N, C-alpha and C positions, 0 to 999 in steps of 0.2 A: 575383412577381418579373415585372418588367417589360421585354421583350426590347428596348424601345425606347432602354432607357438603355445598352446594350451596344455597344461600337465595332466595327461589323462590320469595317473595315478591319484593325484589329488581330486579329482573328479569321482573317479570310483570310490574313492574313500568317503568323501563327504556323502555321496549317494547312501552309502552303506550306513554310515552314523546316522545321518539325518533319517532313513527309513526305519533304523532300530529305536531311534528317540520317539519318532511318530507312534511305534508302537508300543513303547512303553508308558507314553504320556496318555496313550486313550485306553491301556489297560485297568481292568476293574478296580485292581489296588490304588492306582494314583488317581487318575480324573476321570475313568471309565464312567464308574455311577453318576459322579456330578454331571457329566457330559450327556447321559441319558435322561436324566433328570429334567436339566434345562432344555432339550431337546423334546421333553414330552413322551418320550418312549416306553412303553409298557414293560412287562418282565418280559426276558427273551428278546427283545427287539432292540434292535435290529438284528437279523441273522448273523451267524458267524460268516466272516468274509472266506468266500471259495478262494481255489487257486487262482482264479481269472481275473477276481477283484484285486488281489494282492499283487500280481504280475503287472496288471495297470498301475496300480500305486507305486509300483517300483520303477516303472520306467517314467512315468510322470515324475517322480523325484530325480531320476539321472536328468530328464530336461531340464529341470530346475535348476540342478547344479552346473549344468553345462551352460544354460543362460547365464547363471550368476559369473562363472568362471570366464565367460566373452566378456560380460562387463565389467569384470576386474581388469582384464588384461587389455582394454582400452583406455585406461585411467593412466 
């Protein structure tokens, strides 16, 4: 696998879009309250994600985007 053939801009855009959609998806107005109920969380659970948690989520989304780009580049 040659990383030079990967489109870095596509990877970065897909990372930001996937992260933003995840944030929207789990927000209380969309599916956040249903998700809390399905996981049997009480009021106020789980707590708000801190900066470290969001940074880890962003990094893992970047890893997922790179992995997908590598898989599609090999096709």
